N, CA, C and O of each residue as an XYZ file, in Angstrom:
836
protein
N      57.255    -27.142    -77.274
C      55.618    -26.965    -77.518
C      55.291    -25.957    -79.048
O      55.246    -24.727    -79.062
N      55.098    -26.846    -80.214
C      54.483    -26.217    -80.968
C      53.104    -26.045    -81.517
O      52.151    -26.825    -81.511
N      53.219    -24.910    -81.964
C      51.854    -23.992    -82.395
C      51.548    -24.087    -83.853
O      52.108    -23.693    -84.876
N      49.829    -25.135    -83.424
C      49.752    -25.435    -84.839
C      49.048    -24.479    -85.529
O      48.630    -24.881    -86.615
N      48.802    -23.430    -85.271
C      47.592    -22.541    -86.099
C      48.295    -20.668    -85.683
O      48.740    -20.159    -84.655
N      48.004    -20.032    -87.447
C      47.716    -19.142    -87.077
C      46.739    -18.004    -87.726
O      46.248    -18.262    -88.825
N      46.501    -17.042    -87.241
C      45.317    -16.397    -88.728
C      46.440    -15.338    -89.488
O      47.567    -14.880    -89.299
N      45.314    -15.284    -90.486
C      45.647    -14.766    -91.541
C      45.527    -13.547    -92.055
O      44.985    -13.867    -93.113
N      45.667    -11.879    -92.128
C      44.739    -11.076    -92.356
C      45.470    -10.546    -93.694
O      46.650    -10.709    -94.005
N      44.491     -9.893    -94.378
C      44.913     -9.832    -95.579
C      44.932     -8.268    -95.989
O      43.888     -7.678    -96.268
N      45.959     -7.762    -96.000
C      45.416     -6.028    -96.096
C      44.802     -5.579    -97.139
O      44.771     -4.348    -97.159
N      44.100     -6.293    -98.367
C      43.211     -6.277    -99.444
C      41.815     -5.729    -99.034
O      41.064     -4.932    -99.596
N      41.674     -6.707    -97.388
C      40.268     -6.197    -97.279
C      40.340     -5.584    -95.654
O      41.331     -5.157    -95.062
N      38.395     -5.747    -94.986
C      38.502     -5.177    -94.012
C      37.980     -6.093    -93.204
O      36.759     -6.091    -93.052
N      38.807     -7.080    -92.508
C      38.172     -8.137    -91.942
C      39.165     -7.805    -90.928
O      40.234     -7.199    -90.998
N      38.384     -8.496    -89.731
C      39.062     -8.065    -88.261
C      38.402     -9.307    -86.975
O      37.571    -10.214    -87.027
N      39.524     -8.594    -85.611
C      39.051     -8.906    -84.349
C      38.233     -7.768    -83.962
O      38.455     -6.598    -84.274
N      37.115     -8.273    -83.143
C      36.189     -6.955    -82.243
C      35.813     -7.834    -80.968
O      35.333     -8.941    -80.724
N      36.295     -6.731    -80.298
C      35.794     -7.274    -78.633
C      35.689     -6.477    -77.639
O      36.779     -5.955    -77.405
N      34.794     -6.109    -76.875
C      34.409     -5.011    -75.743
C      34.728     -5.050    -74.396
O      33.959     -5.381    -73.493
N      35.603     -4.786    -74.312
C      36.113     -5.149    -72.502
C      34.550     -5.196    -71.845
O      33.452     -4.737    -72.162
N      35.054     -5.957    -70.832
C      34.236     -5.589    -69.517
C      34.969     -4.447    -68.735
O      35.527     -3.411    -69.097
N      34.670     -5.252    -67.085
C      35.267     -4.540    -66.057
C      36.909     -4.627    -65.918
O      37.385     -5.743    -66.124
N      37.543     -3.884    -65.689
C      39.174     -4.937    -66.534
C      39.956     -4.559    -64.494
O      39.839     -3.538    -63.816
N      40.334     -5.265    -64.317
C      40.973     -5.577    -63.150
C      41.835     -4.818    -62.353
O      41.990     -4.803    -61.131
N      42.732     -3.763    -63.874
C      43.108     -2.757    -63.092
C      43.447     -2.073    -64.510
O      44.424     -2.713    -64.901
N      43.202     -1.298    -65.284
C      43.343     -0.356    -66.220
C      44.234     -0.274    -66.854
O      44.325     -0.443    -68.070
N      45.411      0.137    -65.721
C      46.193      0.870    -65.754
C      48.297     -0.228    -66.452
O      49.355      0.019    -67.030
N      47.516     -1.396    -65.745
C      47.980     -2.557    -66.071
C      48.178     -3.869    -66.620
O      47.709     -4.907    -66.154
N      48.840     -3.768    -67.550
C      48.348     -5.198    -69.177
C      50.296     -5.880    -69.593
O      51.500     -5.706    -69.406
N      49.536     -6.468    -70.067
C      50.762     -7.251    -70.550
C      49.901     -8.027    -72.086
O      48.725     -8.392    -72.075
N      50.977     -8.147    -73.475
C      50.120     -8.299    -74.683
C      50.940     -8.806    -75.605
O      51.518     -7.999    -76.333
N      51.148    -10.043    -75.763
C      52.025    -10.873    -76.560
C      51.556    -11.536    -77.245
O      50.685    -12.363    -76.974
N      52.352    -11.168    -78.962
C      51.387    -11.818    -79.825
C      52.881    -12.321    -80.983
O      53.937    -11.720    -81.177
N      52.513    -13.278    -81.404
C      53.445    -13.961    -81.911
C      52.926    -13.164    -84.024
O      51.804    -13.475    -84.426
N      53.785    -12.330    -84.939
C      53.438    -11.768    -85.987
C      54.797    -12.231    -86.934
O      55.988    -12.372    -86.655
N      54.134    -12.367    -87.984
C      54.837    -12.454    -89.109
C      53.985    -11.660    -90.676
O      52.873    -11.771    -91.192
N      55.122    -10.944    -90.950
C      54.260     -9.328    -91.524
C      54.791    -10.568    -93.172
O      55.758    -11.278    -93.446
N      53.179    -10.109    -93.995
C      54.397     -9.830    -95.086
C      54.600     -8.539    -96.114
O      55.535     -8.463    -96.911
N      54.320     -8.270    -96.071
C      54.124     -6.597    -96.777
C      54.876     -5.530    -96.084
O      54.504     -5.211    -94.955
N      55.828     -4.977    -96.591
C      56.412     -3.783    -95.916
C      54.775     -2.599    -95.787
O      53.711     -2.931    -96.310
N      54.974     -1.175    -94.939
C      54.226     -0.540    -95.265
C      54.018      0.241    -96.375
O      53.019      0.622    -96.985
N      55.779      0.455    -96.541
C      55.697      1.842    -97.523
C      55.438      2.841    -96.970
O      55.043      3.698    -97.761
N      55.477      3.229    -95.718
C      54.495      4.793    -94.905
C      53.339      4.390    -95.473
O      52.915      4.917    -96.502
N      52.927      3.739    -95.060
C      51.034      3.441    -94.611
C      50.956      2.396    -93.122
O      51.475      1.293    -92.955
N      50.154      3.172    -92.215
C      50.136      2.456    -91.592
C      49.784      0.941    -90.988
O      48.584      0.664    -90.973
N      50.548      0.110    -90.576
C      49.511     -0.933    -90.422
C      49.093     -1.614    -89.280
O      49.639     -2.527    -88.661
N      47.668     -0.822    -89.031
C      47.592     -1.018    -87.331
C      47.890     -2.502    -86.618
O      49.105     -2.624    -86.776
N      47.663     -3.071    -86.283
C      47.777     -4.805    -85.874
C      47.492     -4.536    -84.467
O      47.745     -5.565    -83.840
N      46.975     -3.378    -83.499
C      46.127     -3.927    -82.019
C      45.692     -2.782    -81.715
O      46.505     -1.872    -81.878
N      44.062     -2.334    -81.088
C      44.178     -1.361    -80.737
C      42.540     -1.401    -80.336
O      41.662     -2.141    -80.781
N      42.461     -0.336    -79.335
C      41.400      0.303    -78.641
C      41.022      1.598    -78.542
O      41.629      2.653    -78.724
N      39.581      1.258    -78.127
C      39.219      2.892    -78.064
C      38.320      3.204    -78.320
O      37.747      2.309    -78.942
N      37.215      4.820    -78.115
C      36.098      4.875    -77.891
C      35.761      5.771    -78.522
O      34.588      6.054    -78.279
N      36.461      6.735    -79.644
C      36.173      7.375    -80.462
C      37.645      7.290    -81.028
O      38.524      6.448    -80.845
N      37.606      8.830    -82.023
C      38.515      9.146    -82.648
C      39.785      9.679    -82.214
O      40.856      9.579    -82.814
N      39.519     10.372    -80.891
C      39.986     11.097    -80.289
C      39.995     10.372    -78.476
O      39.857     11.000    -77.426
N      40.180      9.075    -78.646
C      40.096      8.574    -77.523
C      40.929      7.341    -78.071
O      40.290      6.731    -78.928
N      41.980      6.893    -77.852
C      42.513      5.454    -78.914
C      43.940      5.708    -78.481
O      44.636      6.634    -78.064
N      44.035      4.320    -78.815
C      45.189      3.699    -78.463
C      46.036      2.738    -78.773
O      45.968      1.667    -78.170
N      47.371      3.039    -80.174
C      47.306      1.574    -80.803
C      48.372      1.479    -81.460
O      49.080      2.414    -81.835
N      48.606     -0.134    -81.700
C      49.875     -0.934    -81.596
C      49.886     -0.532    -83.554
O      48.830     -0.640    -84.176
N      50.896     -0.194    -84.110
C      51.024     -0.277    -85.237
C      52.545     -0.866    -85.921
O      53.424     -1.250    -85.149
N      52.763     -0.897    -87.455
C      53.762     -0.948    -88.488
C      53.810      0.806    -88.879
O      52.770      1.399    -89.166
N      54.994      1.421    -88.843
C      55.029      2.349    -89.700
C      56.749      2.772    -90.124
O      57.762      3.010    -89.466
N      56.395      2.704    -91.643
C      58.381      2.557    -91.852
C      58.752      1.792    -91.818
O      59.908      1.592    -92.192
N      57.785      0.693    -91.228
C      58.723     -0.840    -90.835
C      59.371     -0.716    -89.358
O      60.171     -1.483    -88.821
N      58.826      0.405    -88.887
C      59.293      0.378    -87.473
C      57.905     -0.220    -86.062
O      56.859     -0.232    -86.711
N      57.662     -0.528    -85.020
C      56.406     -0.974    -84.543
C      56.283      0.236    -83.926
O      57.295      0.926    -84.055
N      55.477      0.691    -83.356
C      54.795      1.696    -82.873
C      53.420      1.637    -81.702
O      52.374      1.040    -81.954
N      53.643      2.256    -80.630
C      52.644      2.819    -80.011
C      52.322      4.156    -79.776
O      52.996      4.974    -79.149
N      50.779      4.392    -80.559
C      50.115      5.492    -80.492
C      49.188      5.912    -79.054
O      48.700      5.022    -78.358
N      49.070      6.958    -78.815
C      47.771      7.256    -77.504
C      47.348      8.252    -78.051
O      48.109      9.032    -78.624
N      46.231      8.404    -77.995
C      45.745     10.145    -78.142
C      44.103      9.928    -77.175
O      43.133      9.195    -77.367
N      44.414     10.926    -76.152
C      43.094     10.728    -74.751
C      42.926     12.164    -74.977
O      43.904     12.909    -75.022
N      41.481     12.668    -75.148
C      41.101     13.653    -75.559
C      41.844     15.088    -76.749
O      41.585     16.275    -76.942
N      42.496     14.429    -77.102
C      43.411     15.400    -77.762
C      44.608     15.421    -78.084
O      45.259     15.765    -79.071
N      44.883     14.822    -76.684
C      46.253     14.419    -75.998
C      47.314     13.859    -76.255
O      47.727     13.351    -75.212
N      48.274     13.594    -77.437
C      48.492     12.424    -78.224
C      50.054     12.539    -77.806
O      50.678     13.593    -77.682
N      50.656     10.944    -77.575
C      51.828     10.548    -77.479
C      52.160      9.361    -78.060
O      51.686      8.296    -77.666
N      53.072      9.467    -79.125
C      53.639      8.232    -80.276
C      55.134      7.932    -79.800
O      55.892      8.814    -79.397
N      55.537      6.292    -79.916
C      56.596      5.511    -78.976
C      56.776      4.923    -80.390
O      55.935      4.329    -81.064
N      58.007      5.206    -80.681
C      58.650      3.874    -81.645
C      59.915      3.261    -81.404
O      60.850      3.717    -80.745
N      59.853      2.354    -81.913
C      61.187      1.888    -81.432
C      62.203      2.010    -82.905
O      61.966      2.141    -84.106
N      63.717      1.860    -81.870
C      64.277      1.616    -83.251
C      65.156      0.639    -83.576
O      66.374      0.510    -83.703
N      64.191      0.001    -83.671
C      64.612     -1.375    -85.341
C      63.825     -1.145    -85.752
O      62.851     -0.574    -85.262
N      64.033     -1.610    -87.067
C      62.805     -1.922    -87.939
C      62.503     -3.444    -88.503
O      63.406     -4.280    -88.461
N      61.454     -3.711    -88.929
C      60.751     -5.170    -88.867
C      61.058     -5.698    -90.616
O      60.097     -6.323    -91.065
N      61.767     -5.594    -91.214
C      62.006     -5.789    -92.614
C      61.867     -7.642    -92.891
O      61.191     -8.221    -93.741
N      62.569     -8.093    -92.068
C      62.986     -9.622    -92.329
C      61.111    -10.266    -92.798
O      60.457    -10.364    -91.760
N      60.298    -10.654    -94.044
C      59.118    -10.948    -94.548
C      58.953    -12.509    -94.538
O      57.862    -12.999    -94.830
N      60.132    -13.367    -94.171
C      60.200    -14.831    -93.388
C      60.111    -14.868    -92.456
O      60.067    -16.074    -92.216
N      60.031    -14.318    -91.510
C      60.149    -14.660    -89.667
C      58.561    -14.467    -88.842
O      57.640    -13.732    -89.198
N      58.587    -14.913    -88.262
C      57.779    -14.668    -87.267
C      59.056    -13.880    -86.018
O      60.199    -14.152    -85.651
N      58.051    -12.833    -85.721
C      59.021    -11.881    -84.506
C      58.151    -12.112    -83.161
O      57.130    -12.441    -83.764
N      57.824    -12.182    -81.985
C      57.496    -12.528    -81.046
C      57.637    -11.054    -80.511
O      58.723    -10.475    -80.487
N      56.329    -10.430    -80.037
C      56.579     -8.612    -79.900
C      55.689     -8.894    -78.224
O      54.756     -9.670    -78.015
N      56.319     -8.049    -77.326
C      55.803     -8.026    -75.890
C      55.427     -6.586    -75.506
O      56.259     -5.679    -75.485
N      53.894     -6.397    -75.150
C      53.994     -4.932    -74.707
C      53.399     -5.071    -73.206
O      52.396     -5.745    -72.974
N      53.982     -4.499    -72.400
C      54.138     -4.234    -71.335
C      54.097     -3.148    -70.345
O      55.143     -2.764    -69.823
N      52.818     -2.562    -70.016
C      52.422     -1.440    -69.113
C      52.179     -1.794    -67.566
O      51.384     -2.540    -66.995
N      53.058     -1.063    -67.194
C      53.366     -1.279    -65.319
C      52.335     -0.215    -64.369
O      52.103     -0.299    -63.163
N      51.786      0.860    -65.421
C      51.191      1.611    -64.945
C      51.664      3.221    -64.751
O      51.035      4.220    -64.403
N      53.454      2.939    -65.244
C      54.092      3.990    -65.138
C      54.763      4.215    -66.587
O      54.739      5.277    -67.209
N      55.326      3.093    -66.977
C      56.223      3.206    -68.159
C      55.879      2.354    -69.158
O      55.079      1.587    -68.622
N      56.035      1.970    -70.518
C      55.715      1.014    -71.277
C      57.138      0.442    -71.908
O      58.005      1.039    -72.547
N      57.038     -1.124    -71.429
C      57.891     -1.626    -72.422
C      57.859     -2.955    -73.193
O      57.037     -3.867    -73.099
N      59.217     -2.828    -74.177
C      59.052     -3.963    -75.582
C      60.228     -4.841    -75.607
O      61.449     -4.901    -75.751
N      59.009     -5.563    -75.356
C      60.600     -7.043    -76.115
C      59.989     -7.331    -77.229
O      58.812     -7.314    -77.588
N      61.492     -7.735    -77.970
C      61.235     -8.553    -79.071
C      61.950     -9.478    -79.063
O      63.082     -9.412    -78.582
N      61.095    -11.333    -79.980
C      62.129    -12.266    -79.348
C      62.629    -12.006    -78.561
O      63.746    -11.668    -78.953
N      62.547    -11.902    -77.398
C      62.792    -11.865    -75.491
C      63.540    -10.829    -75.282
O      63.135    -10.423    -74.193
N      64.492    -10.039    -75.671
C      64.823     -9.048    -75.958
C      64.156     -7.667    -75.508
O      63.094     -7.387    -76.062
N      64.571     -6.941    -74.738
C      64.098     -5.919    -74.704
C      64.358     -4.430    -75.958
O      65.540     -4.103    -76.068
N      63.495     -3.738    -76.685
C      64.282     -2.775    -77.453
C      63.791     -1.591    -76.769
O      62.938     -1.246    -75.951
N      65.232     -0.886    -77.873
C      65.079      0.756    -77.644
C      63.980      1.749    -77.798
O      64.259      2.446    -78.774
N      62.916      2.098    -77.293
C      61.868      3.333    -77.617
C      62.315      4.392    -77.513
O      62.996      4.683    -76.529
N      62.069      5.233    -78.463
C      61.891      6.726    -78.735
C      61.585      7.818    -76.915
O      62.204      8.796    -76.496
N      60.026      6.805    -76.102
C      59.411      7.058    -75.207
C      60.031      6.128    -74.610
O      60.980      5.457    -75.016
N      59.117      6.066    -72.975
C      58.568      5.258    -72.487
C      56.670      5.311    -71.695
O      55.697      4.587    -71.483
N      57.074      6.472    -71.560
C      56.386      7.373    -70.937
C      55.021      7.464    -71.607
O      54.918      8.486    -72.285
N      53.584      6.419    -71.607
C      52.772      6.457    -72.384
C      51.443      6.924    -71.271
O      50.332      6.815    -71.790
N      51.454      7.346    -70.041
C      50.529      7.828    -69.829
C      48.614      6.965    -69.613
O      48.068      5.893    -69.350
N      48.461      7.709    -69.795
C      46.809      7.141    -69.751
C      46.835      6.657    -71.049
O      47.429      7.175    -71.994
N      45.973      5.346    -71.064
C      45.593      5.052    -72.824
C      44.688      4.013    -72.229
O      44.402      3.615    -71.100
N      44.208      3.619    -74.039
C      42.169      3.132    -73.943
C      42.377      1.724    -73.440
O      41.492      1.117    -72.837
N      44.026      1.025    -73.802
C      44.291     -0.685    -74.002
C      43.747     -1.002    -72.249
O      44.200     -0.487    -71.227
N      42.557     -2.099    -72.399
C      42.209     -2.464    -70.375
C      41.290     -1.564    -70.671
O      40.428     -1.822    -69.832
N      40.945     -0.798    -71.216
C      39.538      0.190    -70.415
C      38.574     -0.939    -70.345
O      38.290     -1.844    -71.129
N      38.131     -0.578    -69.077
C      36.206     -0.844    -69.306
C      35.511     -0.320    -69.957
O      35.504      0.893    -70.170
N      34.555     -1.390    -70.548
C      33.652     -1.140    -71.452
C      34.042     -0.758    -72.665
O      33.154     -0.710    -73.517
N      35.735     -0.313    -73.158
C      35.845     -0.037    -74.212
C      36.341     -1.613    -75.949
O      36.774     -2.761    -76.056
N      36.123     -1.108    -76.338
C      36.416     -1.490    -77.829
C      37.421     -1.957    -78.462
O      38.181     -1.257    -79.132
N      37.556     -3.586    -78.260
C      39.816     -3.556    -79.166
C      39.433     -4.072    -80.376
O      38.296     -4.506    -80.563
N      40.529     -4.057    -81.444
C      40.042     -4.453    -82.540
C      41.206     -5.148    -83.049
O      42.109     -4.493    -82.531
N      41.416     -5.493    -83.309
C      43.087     -6.792    -84.190
C      42.877     -7.283    -85.511
O      42.229     -8.260    -85.887
N      43.693     -6.236    -86.308
C      44.054     -6.329    -87.049
C      43.442     -4.907    -88.141
O      43.812     -4.951    -89.315
N      42.796     -4.056    -87.827
C      42.165     -2.383    -88.265
C      42.863     -1.358    -87.262
O      43.644     -1.405    -86.312
N      42.256     -0.543    -87.888
C      42.370      1.170    -87.015
C      41.280      1.078    -86.331
O      40.296      0.408    -86.645
N      41.427      1.824    -85.256
C      40.346      1.743    -83.756
C      38.600      1.899    -84.801
O      37.656      1.132    -84.991
N      38.855      2.972    -85.132
C      37.537      3.344    -85.578
C      36.915      4.065    -86.929
O      36.081      4.942    -87.156
N      38.013      2.983    -87.899
C      37.029      2.746    -89.556
C      37.981      1.523    -90.088
O      38.680      0.750    -89.431
N      37.793      1.601    -91.341
C      38.041      0.286    -92.019
C      38.909      0.672    -92.974
O      38.679      0.517    -94.174
N      40.490      1.463    -92.274
C      41.105      1.718    -93.267
C      42.274      0.740    -92.365
O      42.074      0.083    -91.343
N      43.897      0.967    -93.373
C      44.754      0.712    -92.607
C      44.875     -0.865    -92.000
O      45.524     -1.064    -90.973
N      44.209     -1.955    -92.705
C      44.624     -2.612    -92.150
C      45.540     -3.513    -92.343
O      45.785     -3.805    -93.513
N      46.325     -4.226    -91.201
C      47.517     -5.007    -91.334
C      47.700     -6.135    -92.355
O      46.689     -6.586    -92.893
N      49.139     -6.724    -92.727
C      48.888     -7.567    -93.811
C      49.880     -8.372    -93.017
O      50.819     -7.828    -92.436
N      49.586    -10.193    -92.985
C      50.341    -10.954    -92.528
C      49.813    -11.699    -91.199
O      48.832    -11.417    -90.511
N      50.509    -12.466    -91.084
C      49.816    -13.496    -90.165
C      50.414    -12.850    -88.245
O      51.309    -12.118    -87.823
N      49.304    -13.651    -87.637
C      48.983    -13.413    -86.437
C      49.221    -14.685    -85.515
O      48.633    -15.615    -86.067
N      49.670    -15.009    -84.654
C      49.903    -16.084    -83.518
C      49.733    -16.253    -82.299
O      50.418    -15.309    -81.906
N      49.274    -16.819    -81.200
C      49.358    -17.028    -79.682
C      48.885    -15.736    -79.346
O      49.234    -15.345    -78.232
N      48.259    -15.054    -79.946
C      47.440    -13.289    -79.208
C      47.110    -14.042    -77.582
O      46.348    -14.931    -77.202
N      48.029    -13.241    -76.976
C      47.563    -13.614    -75.253
C      47.577    -12.082    -74.904
O      48.483    -11.310    -75.216
N      46.222    -11.698    -74.081
C      46.818    -10.380    -73.490
C      46.070    -10.988    -71.594
O      45.226    -11.857    -71.374
N      46.705    -10.236    -70.748
C      46.879    -10.567    -69.314
C      46.547     -8.966    -68.792
O      47.233     -7.971    -69.030
N      45.271     -9.038    -68.002
C      44.433     -7.864    -67.982
C      44.960     -8.098    -66.231
O      44.803     -9.183    -65.671
N      45.497     -7.066    -65.637
C      46.507     -6.426    -64.800
C      47.327     -7.253    -63.723
O      47.539     -7.352    -62.514
N      47.645     -7.780    -64.958
C      49.891     -8.693    -64.525
C      50.764     -7.850    -65.283
O      50.429     -8.199    -66.415
N      51.555     -7.075    -65.431
C      53.282     -6.611    -66.054
C      53.990     -8.274    -65.710
O      54.159     -8.746    -64.586
N      54.280     -8.865    -66.884
C      54.866     -9.441    -66.316
C      56.308     -8.726    -66.162
O      56.133     -7.508    -66.189
N      58.072     -9.158    -65.965
C      59.034     -8.590    -65.831
C      59.730     -9.266    -66.907
O      60.912     -8.922    -66.891
N      59.552     -9.843    -67.557
C      60.371    -10.168    -68.718
C      59.461    -10.847    -69.804
O      58.246    -10.775    -69.621
N      59.964    -11.544    -70.991
C      59.587    -12.367    -71.612
C      59.298    -14.218    -71.418
O      58.752    -15.004    -72.193
N      59.934    -14.446    -70.034
C      59.730    -15.585    -69.876
C      58.206    -16.432    -69.832
O      58.242    -17.633    -70.099
N      57.275    -15.985    -69.595
C      55.921    -16.295    -69.310
C      55.501    -16.583    -71.045
O      54.541    -17.353    -71.014
N      55.697    -16.403    -71.857
C      55.750    -16.192    -73.391
C      56.545    -17.061    -74.768
O      56.160    -17.440    -75.874
N      57.650    -17.114    -74.121
C      58.323    -18.240    -74.584
C      60.392    -18.639    -74.133
O      60.948    -18.740    -73.040
N      60.665    -18.696    -74.838
C      61.761    -19.190    -74.088
C      63.369    -19.136    -75.094
O      63.363    -19.056    -76.322
N      64.618    -19.199    -74.262
C      65.695    -19.637    -76.284
C      65.549    -21.410    -76.291
O      65.014    -22.164    -75.478
N      66.161    -21.638    -77.379
C      66.188    -22.691    -77.933
C      67.424    -23.788    -77.182
O      68.454    -23.884    -77.849
N      67.394    -24.402    -76.187
C      68.791    -25.381    -75.842
C      69.799    -25.375    -76.738
O      70.828    -24.773    -76.431
N      69.735    -25.826    -77.604
C      70.473    -26.457    -78.623
C      71.041    -25.320    -80.086
O      72.015    -25.538    -80.807
N      69.721    -23.685    -80.215
C      69.927    -22.933    -80.997
C      70.124    -21.712    -79.436
O      69.030    -21.151    -79.380
N      70.674    -21.372    -78.727
C      70.621    -19.846    -78.603
C      69.858    -19.042    -78.422
O      69.140    -18.565    -77.542
N      70.262    -18.898    -79.964
C      69.362    -17.697    -80.557
C      68.417    -17.364    -80.841
O      67.868    -16.262    -80.831
N      67.984    -18.839    -81.284
C      66.582    -19.031    -81.615
C      66.048    -18.836    -80.260
O      66.491    -19.149    -79.155
N      64.425    -17.925    -80.835
C      63.872    -17.750    -79.572
C      62.344    -18.593    -79.766
O      62.144    -18.794    -80.964
N      61.475    -19.010    -79.076
C      60.376    -20.437    -79.635
C      59.418    -19.750    -78.376
O      59.968    -19.225    -77.408
N      57.853    -19.821    -78.513
C      56.715    -20.129    -77.813
C      57.005    -21.157    -76.638
O      58.026    -21.844    -76.598
N      56.387    -21.177    -76.055
C      55.726    -22.073    -74.735
C      54.874    -22.100    -74.472
O      54.329    -20.996    -74.467
N      53.930    -23.401    -73.995
C      52.700    -23.188    -73.331
C      52.121    -21.572    -72.245
O      52.638    -21.007    -71.282
N      50.774    -21.308    -73.083
C      51.016    -19.659    -72.433
C      49.573    -20.391    -71.390
O      49.176    -19.590    -70.544
N      48.865    -21.688    -71.401
C      47.280    -21.543    -71.092
C      47.276    -21.504    -69.216
O      46.258    -21.256    -68.569
N      48.390    -21.751    -68.707
C      48.489    -20.988    -66.794
C      48.445    -20.166    -66.412
O      48.336    -19.739    -65.263
N      48.534    -19.731    -67.434
C      48.846    -17.732    -66.809
C      47.410    -17.328    -66.269
O      46.310    -17.879    -66.284
N      47.702    -16.614    -65.981
C      46.968    -15.500    -65.149
C      45.774    -14.439    -65.707
O      46.078    -13.313    -65.311
N      44.706    -14.415    -66.374
C      44.195    -13.883    -67.531
C      43.356    -11.921    -66.797
O      43.399    -10.804    -67.312
N      42.844    -12.319    -65.725
C      41.980    -11.356    -65.250
C      40.608    -11.059    -65.875
O      40.041    -11.765    -66.708
N      40.258    -10.159    -65.461
C      39.300    -10.145    -65.429
C      38.615    -10.199    -67.709
O      37.826    -10.994    -68.220
N      39.346     -9.073    -68.357
C      39.128     -9.031    -69.336
C      40.192     -9.370    -70.235
O      40.340     -8.832    -71.332
N      41.081    -10.446    -69.669
C      42.019    -11.329    -70.292
C      41.692    -11.994    -71.527
O      40.521    -12.014    -71.906
N      42.801    -12.651    -72.327
C      42.004    -13.334    -73.524
C      43.100    -14.068    -74.074
O      44.221    -13.700    -73.724
N      42.978    -15.293    -75.078
C      44.473    -15.723    -75.169
C      43.903    -16.847    -76.688
O      43.724    -18.065    -76.676
N      43.753    -15.943    -77.764
C      43.944    -16.483    -79.415
C      44.615    -17.405    -80.098
O      45.594    -16.975    -80.708
N      44.285    -19.049    -80.221
C      44.859    -19.635    -80.101
C      44.540    -19.968    -81.997
O      45.337    -20.572    -82.714
N      43.048    -19.327    -82.514
C      43.157    -19.810    -83.637
C      42.760    -20.960    -84.532
O      42.720    -20.948    -85.763
N      42.373    -22.301    -83.432
C      42.318    -23.781    -83.836
C      40.874    -23.349    -84.722
O      40.960    -23.285    -85.948
N      39.516    -23.050    -84.018
C      38.477    -23.364    -84.479
C      38.519    -22.262    -85.519
O      38.470    -21.045    -85.340
N      38.615    -22.919    -86.592
C      38.261    -21.976    -87.589
C      36.948    -22.095    -88.268
O      36.619    -21.988    -89.449
N      36.271    -22.358    -87.139
C      34.534    -21.466    -87.528
C      34.087    -20.569    -86.273
O      33.058    -19.912    -86.118
N      35.296    -20.769    -85.351
C      34.579    -19.508    -84.313
C      36.673    -18.862    -84.116
O      37.342    -19.084    -83.106
N      37.289    -17.971    -85.610
C      38.126    -17.817    -85.235
C      38.820    -17.017    -83.857
O      39.821    -17.361    -83.230
N      37.926    -15.837    -83.622
C      38.187    -15.307    -82.893
C      37.613    -15.867    -80.977
O      37.460    -14.944    -80.177
N      37.418    -17.021    -80.586
C      37.336    -18.180    -79.668
C      38.430    -17.740    -78.352
O      39.554    -18.243    -78.355
N      38.172    -17.127    -77.644
C      38.859    -17.349    -76.180
C      39.202    -18.492    -75.850
O      38.644    -19.420    -76.436
N      40.000    -18.734    -75.039
C      40.754    -20.124    -74.824
C      40.826    -20.287    -73.660
O      40.773    -21.353    -73.046
N      41.049    -18.456    -72.972
C      42.413    -18.229    -71.361
C      40.958    -19.659    -70.744
O      41.030    -20.172    -69.627
């Protein structure tokens, strides 16, 4: 399976994708898959990849900071930050990242393998919330902390918490350490699910789910 297109985010601009969700099938259960290629290390400044929220104190964000991949939640001033134990410093490689929230705990898979997190209980979060603004490539509530890099095959499943990463990728049979994408068009996306393949240059945010 070959991926034909990706979307480039320029860290020097404020371009981003934006969507307000409808009524979710299950606000506490979701899976988010993204293929990511970084082009600039963050140097201690956050690069927001995916965010959702309804204000500065009600948001959930996935971002790079100190070259780690983090997920942050702020609900009415109650903050939780969960980061990885690995760093993402290879600017020549694509990383497949999959976040799975099953209603009680968050799990991250990178290139098919689960990654140790500093904590697993995210608690209530804004991703997949009904009538919630979701943004890709920028901080939720303002035009700062932009992501610099490429995204491909951005896939969100509403009300489905996959058990592993094999719904989105597989190991190459000839090079078993290489994780590669598979066709995701047949997945169950739910009411708020989406699949961004970036094939239509005139409508880069086109949902083909």
